[in-house]
C-alpha positions as semicolon CSV with decimal commas, in nm:
position;residue;x (nm);y (nm);z (nm)
1;M;1,348;0,268;0,263
2;I;1,014;0,301;0,478
3;A;0,996;0,423;0,815
4;S;0,649;0,445;1,015
5;N;0,524;0,656;1,328
6;Q;0,388;0,338;1,500
7;K;0,528;-0,027;1,563
8;N;0,280;-0,352;1,526
9;K;0,382;-0,705;1,540
10;N;0,072;-0,822;1,372
11;E;0,045;-0,561;1,074
12;T;-0,095;-0,852;0,797
13;E;-0,329;-0,940;1,055
14;S;-0,418;-0,591;1,080
15;L;-0,543;-0,614;0,704
16;G;-0,827;-0,798;0,767
17;N;-0,818;-1,100;0,582
18;A;-0,731;-1,263;0,260
19;S;-1,002;-1,053;0,076
20;M;-0,810;-0,751;0,111
21;K;-0,527;-0,879;-0,033
22;D;-0,690;-0,983;-0,316
23;E;-0,884;-0,676;-0,348
24;R;-0,523;-0,498;-0,378
25;F;-0,441;-0,710;-0,634
26;R;-0,760;-0,700;-0,858
27;I;-0,711;-0,330;-0,828
28;L;-0,346;-0,348;-0,931
29;N;-0,445;-0,563;-1,202
30;E;-0,781;-0,382;-1,331
31;K;-0,691;0,008;-1,255
32;F;-0,313;-0,018;-1,327
33;H;-0,234;-0,312;-1,564
34;F;-0,031;-0,458;-1,358
35;S;0,012;-0,849;-1,225
36;D;0,280;-0,790;-0,935
37;F;0,438;-0,494;-0,706
38;R;0,766;-0,403;-0,716
39;K;0,989;-0,422;-0,472
40;W;0,854;-0,223;-0,141
41;Q;0,556;-0,152;-0,272
42;E;0,350;-0,416;-0,103
43;K;0,492;-0,367;0,215
44;I;0,432;0,016;0,197
45;I;0,083;-0,038;0,076
46;D;0,004;-0,285;0,315
47;T;0,149;-0,018;0,611
48;L;-0,082;0,265;0,445
49;L;-0,387;0,004;0,446
50;T;-0,345;-0,017;0,831
51;R;-0,396;0,365;0,857
52;R;-0,008;0,415;0,972
53;D;0,155;0,671;0,867
54;V;0,447;0,664;0,621
55;V;0,768;0,812;0,485
56;V;0,901;0,664;0,181
57;V;1,212;0,742;0,005
58;M;1,242;0,561;-0,338
59;P;1,419;0,680;-0,645
60;T;1,237;0,813;-0,968
61;G;1,091;0,552;-1,153
62;S;1,016;0,296;-0,871
63;G;0,693;0,329;-0,824
64;K;0,624;0,540;-0,565
65;S;0,291;0,705;-0,683
66;L;0,092;0,360;-0,693
67;C;0,214;0,316;-0,331
68;Y;-0,036;0,622;-0,230
69;Q;-0,254;0,579;-0,537
70;L;-0,381;0,225;-0,481
71;P;-0,472;0,273;-0,092
72;A;-0,641;0,562;-0,194
73;L;-0,878;0,387;-0,440
74;L;-0,919;0,097;-0,094
75;L;-0,955;0,323;0,174
76;D;-1,225;0,551;0,240
77;G;-1,210;0,961;0,299
78;V;-0,963;1,167;0,147
79;T;-0,595;1,099;0,089
80;L;-0,344;1,363;0,136
81;V;0,008;1,348;-0,048
């Protein structure tokens, strides 16, 4: 489940373009050795890449760590978890 502090109808447009999506999958494959995201991961990561706050409640082993590690590799600055 995801909750965000802001709403944005065009959140996928905010990601910039297809190159950002390509970059996410490149890092997913090269750094984490996965070919695809698990359920909810892609939406959570997309939201974080729009620099919006997100609260994620998922069970152990569902892939939460990737949801903050991958955006940290793509964004400038410090990542606070």
